[in-house]
C-alpha positions in Angstrom: -26.0 13.9 -8.3 -25.7 10.0 -9.0 -22.9 8.7 -11.4 -22.6 5.0 -11.6 -19.1 3.6 -11.7 -17.7 0.0 -12.1 -14.5 -1.1 -10.6 -13.1 -4.4 -11.5 -9.9 -6.5 -10.7 -9.7 -8.6 -7.6 -8.0 -11.8 -6.9 -5.7 -10.9 -3.9 -5.7 -8.2 -1.3 -3.2 -6.4 -3.0 -6.2 -5.7 -5.4 -8.9 -5.8 -3.5 -7.9 -3.5 -0.4 -6.9 -0.6 -3.1 -10.1 -0.7 -4.8 -12.1 -0.3 -2.3 -10.2 2.9 -0.9 -11.0 4.6 -4.4 -14.4 3.2 -4.1 -14.7 4.8 -0.6 -13.0 8.4 -1.7 -15.7 8.6 -4.5 -18.5 7.6 -1.7 -17.5 11.0 0.2 -17.0 13.2 -2.8 -20.6 12.2 -4.1 -22.4 9.9 -2.0 -25.2 9.4 -4.4 -22.7 7.4 -6.8 -23.5 3.9 -7.6 -20.8 1.9 -7.2 -20.3 -1.7 -8.9 -17.2 -4.5 -8.6 -17.2 -6.7 -11.4 -14.4 -9.6 -9.7 -13.7 -13.2 -10.7 -16.0 -16.2 -9.6 -14.5 -17.9 -6.6 -11.8 -15.2 -5.6 -12.2 -13.6 -2.8 -13.6 -10.0 -3.8 -16.9 -11.8 -3.6 -16.2 -12.7 -0.1 -15.1 -8.5 1.1 -16.3 -6.6 -1.5 -20.3 -7.6 -0.4 -18.4 -7.4 3.5 -17.3 -3.8 2.5 -21.0 -3.6 1.8 -20.9 -3.2 -2.2 -22.4 -4.7 -5.0 -20.1 -7.4 -7.1 -20.6 -9.2 -9.8 -18.2 -12.3 -11.2 -16.9 -13.5 -14.3 -16.0 -16.7 -15.1 -12.1 -15.5 -16.1 -9.4 -17.5 -14.8 -5.1 -17.0 -15.4 -3.1 -18.5 -17.3 -1.4 -21.5 -15.4 2.7 -21.1 -15.9 3.5 -25.3 -16.3 0.8 -27.0 -18.9 -1.9 -28.1 -17.2 -5.2 -29.6 -19.0 -6.9 -26.4 -17.2 -5.4 -24.1 -19.5 -7.3 -25.2 -22.3 -10.7 -24.3 -21.0 -8.7 -20.1 -20.8 -9.7 -19.5 -24.7 -13.7 -20.4 -23.8 -13.6 -18.9 -19.9 -12.8 -14.8 -22.0 -15.3 -15.3 -24.7 -17.7 -15.7 -21.8 -16.2 -12.9 -19.5 -16.4 -10.9 -22.6 -19.8 -11.5 -23.1 -21.0 -11.3 -20.0 -18.8 -7.8 -18.9 -20.5 -6.7 -22.3 -23.9 -7.1 -20.4 -23.2 -6.1 -17.1 -22.3 -2.4 -19.3 -25.3 -2.9 -21.1 -27.7 -3.4 -17.8 -25.8 -0.8 -15.6 -25.1 1.5 -18.5 -21.5 3.0 -15.8 -20.1 6.2 -17.1 -16.6 5.3 -16.1 -14.6 1.9 -15.6 -11.7 1.6 -13.4 -9.7 -1.5 -13.5 -7.5 -2.3 -10.6 -5.8 -5.2 -12.3 -6.2 -9.3 -11.5 -8.3 -11.0 -13.9 -11.4 -9.4 -13.9 -10.5 -6.4 -14.8 -8.9 -6.9 -18.8 -12.6 -8.1 -20.0 -14.5 -4.5 -18.4 -11.6 -2.8 -19.1 -11.5 -3.6 -23.2 -15.6 -3.3 -23.1 -15.5 -0.7 -22.3 -13.1 1.4 -24.5 -15.1 -0.8 -27.4 -18.4 1.2 -26.1 -16.2 4.9 -26.1 -17.1 4.9 -21.8 -14.2 6.1 -20.3 -11.2 4.0 -18.5 -9.0 4.3 -16.2 -6.3 2.2 -15.3 -4.8 2.0 -11.6 -1.4 0.4 -12.7 0.1 -0.7 -8.9 3.7 -2.1 -10.0 7.1 -0.3 -11.2 7.0 -2.9 -14.3 3.6 -3.2 -16.4 2.3 -6.1 -17.5 1.4 -7.0 -21.1 -2.6 -6.6 -20.2 -2.4 -3.4 -19.2 0.1 -2.0 -21.7 -2.1 -2.7 -24.4 -5.3 -1.3 -22.5 -3.2 1.5 -21.6 -3.1 2.6 -25.3 -7.5 3.6 -25.6 -7.0 4.1 -21.1 -8.6 8.0 -20.5 -5.8 7.9 -17.4 -3.2 5.7 -15.9 -2.5 6.4 -12.1 0.6 5.1 -11.6 3.1 4.3 -8.3 6.3 4.8 -9.7 8.0 7.5 -11.7 9.6 6.2 -14.8 6.1 4.7 -16.6 6.5 5.9 -19.1 8.9 3.4 -20.7 5.1 1.2 -20.6 1.6 3.9 -21.1 1.3 7.0 -23.2 3.2 10.0 -21.2 0.3 12.3 -21.9 -2.1 10.1 -19.8 0.0 9.2 -16.9 -0.8 11.1 -13.4 1.6 9.6 -10.2 -1.0 9.1 -7.3 1.0 6.2 -5.9 -1.0 3.5 -4.5 -4.8 3.6 -2.3 -4.1 1.9 0.5 -6.9 2.1 3.8 -7.0 4.4 5.0 -6.4 3.7 9.0 -2.7 3.1 8.4 -0.4 5.7 9.2 2.8 5.0 11.9 1.8 4.4 15.3 2.7 6.3 18.8 4.5 4.8 21.8 1.2 4.6 23.5 0.0 2.5 19.9 3.0 0.1 19.6 2.4 -1.2 23.4 -1.1 -1.6 23.1 -0.5 -3.8 20.1 1.8 -5.8 21.8 -0.3 -6.2 24.2 -3.2 -7.2 22.2 -0.9 -10.0 20.9 0.9 -11.2 24.2 4.1 -10.2 23.4 6.4 -8.0 25.6 6.6 -4.2 25.2 10.8 -4.8 25.7 11.6 -7.6 23.1 12.6 -6.6 19.5 9.1 -8.1 17.3 9.3 -9.6 13.2 6.3 -9.6 11.6 6.1 -12.1 8.8 3.3 -11.8 6.5 3.3 -13.3 3.3 -0.3 -11.4 1.6 -3.5 -12.1 2.2 -2.8 -16.6 0.5 0.3 -16.8 3.0 3.0 -17.5 1.7 4.8 -21.4 1.2 8.4 -20.4 0.9 7.8 -18.4 4.9 5.6 -21.4 5.9 8.8 -23.5 5.6 11.5 -20.9 7.0 8.9 -20.8 9.9 8.4 -24.4 10.1 12.3 -25.1 9.6 13.7 -22.4 12.7 9.9 -23.5 14.9 11.4 -26.8 15.2 15.5 -26.4 15.3 14.5 -23.6 18.0 11.5 -25.4 19.7 9.7 -21.6 19.1 12.6 -20.2 21.5 13.7 -17.2 19.6 15.7 -14.1 20.6 12.9 -11.5 20.1 9.2 -12.2 19.1 7.6 -13.1 16.0 4.2 -12.2 14.2 3.6 -14.7 11.3 0.0 -14.6 9.3 0.6 -17.7 7.2 -2.6 -18.4 4.9 -5.7 -20.5 5.4 -4.1 -22.4 2.9 -1.5 -23.9 4.7 -3.9 -24.1 8.1 -3.2 -28.1 8.8 0.3 -27.8 8.4 0.6 -25.2 10.4 -1.3 -26.4 13.1 0.1 -29.8 12.5 4.1 -28.0 13.2 2.5 -25.9 16.5 1.1 -29.7 18.1 4.4 -31.0 18.2 6.2 -28.1 19.9 6.5 -28.5 23.4 4.2 -25.3 25.6 1.8 -24.4 22.4 -1.7 -23.7 23.3 -3.9 -21.3 21.1 -5.7 -18.2 22.3 -7.7 -15.7 21.1 -7.4 -17.6 17.3 -3.8 -17.1 17.8 -2.0 -20.4 18.0 1.0 -19.6 20.6 4.2 -20.9 21.6 7.1 -19.1 24.2 7.4 -15.9 21.7 5.3 -16.5 18.4 2.4 -15.7 17.5 0.5 -17.2 14.2 -2.9 -16.3 12.2 -4.2 -17.8 8.8 -5.0 -14.5 8.1 -4.2 -11.2 10.2 -7.3 -9.1 10.1 -6.3 -6.2 12.8 -2.8 -4.8 10.0 -3.2 -1.8 11.7 -2.2 -3.8 15.0 0.6 -5.8 13.7 2.2 -3.4 11.5 2.4 -0.9 15.4 3.9 -3.5 17.0 6.8 -4.9 14.9 10.3 -3.1 14.1 10.8 -4.8 11.4 8.7 -6.8 8.6 9.4 -9.9 6.0 7.0 -9.0 3.4 7.0 -10.0 -0.2 6.9 -7.0 -2.3 3.6 -6.7 -4.0 2.9 -3.4 -4.7 -0.6 -3.2 -2.6 1.6 -4.0 0.6 4.7 -1.8 -0.1 2.4 1.2 -0.4 0.9 0.3 3.3 4.7 -0.4 4.6 5.4 3.6 3.0 2.0 4.4 5.3 3.4 3.0 8.5 7.3 3.7 8.0 8.6 0.1 8.9 11.9 -1.1 8.1 11.4 -3.9 5.7 12.8 -7.0 4.3 11.9 -7.9 0.8 11.4 -11.3 0.0 10.1 -10.9 -3.9 8.1 -13.7 -5.5 9.5 -15.6 -8.0 5.7 -16.7 -9.6 5.0 -13.7 -11.0 4.6 -12.0 -14.1 7.5 -10.3 -15.5 9.6 -10.7 -12.2 7.6 -7.7 -11.2 7.8 -8.0 -7.6 11.8 -7.3 -7.5 11.5 -4.5 -9.7 8.7 -3.3 -7.1 11.2 -3.9 -4.9 14.3 -2.3 -5.8 12.9 0.6 -6.4 12.8 1.0 -2.2 16.3 -0.7 -1.9 18.0 1.7 -4.5 17.0 4.7 -1.9 17.8 2.9 1.3 14.5 2.0 1.8 14.3 -1.7 2.3 16.4 -5.2 2.0 16.2 -7.1 0.1 16.6 -11.7 0.3 16.1 -13.9 -2.9 13.3 -16.2 -2.6 16.1 -18.6 -3.1 18.4 -17.5 -0.4 15.5 -17.8 2.8 16.6 -21.0 3.8 19.8 -19.6 4.9 20.0 -15.9 4.2 16.8 -14.9 5.9 17.3 -15.3 9.5 21.4 -13.5 9.2 19.8 -10.4 7.3 16.7 -10.5 10.1 19.5 -10.6 12.6 22.0 -8.5 11.5 18.6 -5.7 11.2 17.7 -5.6 14.4 21.6 -5.3 16.0 21.4 -2.1 14.0 19.1 0.6 15.0 20.4 3.0 13.4 19.9 1.2 10.0 16.1 0.4 11.5 15.2 4.7 11.9 17.5 5.3 8.7 14.8 3.1 6.9 12.1 3.9 8.4 12.7 7.2 7.5 13.2 6.7 4.1 10.4 4.0 3.7 8.2 7.1 5.1 9.0 9.8 2.6 7.9 7.8 -0.5 3.9 7.6 1.1 1.1 8.9 -0.6 -1.3 8.4 2.0 -3.9 10.7 0.0 -3.4 8.3 -2.9 -7.4 7.0 -3.4 -8.5 11.0 -2.5 -6.7 11.6 -5.8 -7.3 8.5 -8.2 -11.3 9.1 -7.0 -11.1 12.7 -8.0 -9.6 11.9 -11.4 -12.5 9.4 -12.4 -15.2 12.0 -11.6 -13.4 13.9 -13.3 -13.8 11.4 -16.5 -17.7 11.8 -16.0 -17.7 15.4 -15.6 -15.4 16.2 -18.2 
């Protein structure tokens, strides 16, 4: 039967990849379903979603800047325009359900759908719900969550613990896959490897840390590093590698001794497989993927997110001995000692791997897809 479903949200890979996973699971269950994505104009979903084979419409919505800027003055007009466009999208597409995965475009679509009596489902990724989702959750038919204790934010009778959807191919690797991944990056299977990844857009804190350490050591670390720096930092990172003796560029990677750098790692499965430990921000989607692959992780929560939700996300794992944490402000002096401590304690790595893997919910996308279809059928 041909159903019509809207999935709204995006802004970062942490919202887009779970949304695509839900869409894929819906199509597996009901292949004739027509799925329309609604994102924010100019954001990465406008490229990633069509590349995955789905149609997307952009809203002119934008987020509020934390500092006083002239761009904030245009926010009310963009919101009003986005609500009007959301109404037009619903009128033309006539969805039977609307799913919100977070991000700028999620709120206008959910709010409009709820006011037109269309069933909505919210996929709340974080352990600490933001104000928008708390408000929209009052009228949502179902709220799918990834952390316990979310009754603090949403009506308990509508909450379902599902975990966060992840890319379906992510799982713990075999020794053979680990060696193949290290060969793919041109690294040795006999030297410990650290993956440093700051999300799809990169991370200034990690990049400054790596620049300082590379200049100090010339890229010669006692372990191997795979480092995703983000497209927006490409010029400064290229300048860094140009200044390092013996640096080359191979297979789209900047290389210097035992450091491999990419603006964006297209094969995160390879990067996870190659790594002994991971240094990462604590976005909900990233955490769910790290749980799925069972990797010992040092989380550095971003200080630039609403209500400090990344610290809440990370602490949910730290309290279960499933991860370590270094505060963003301590990275220049505290991150390298924590990396060295963990690499020097194989038993601690194994214990962390076991504990983080126990938190994985690999079927989350299928469970959420099933709930979306139930909204339509009931």
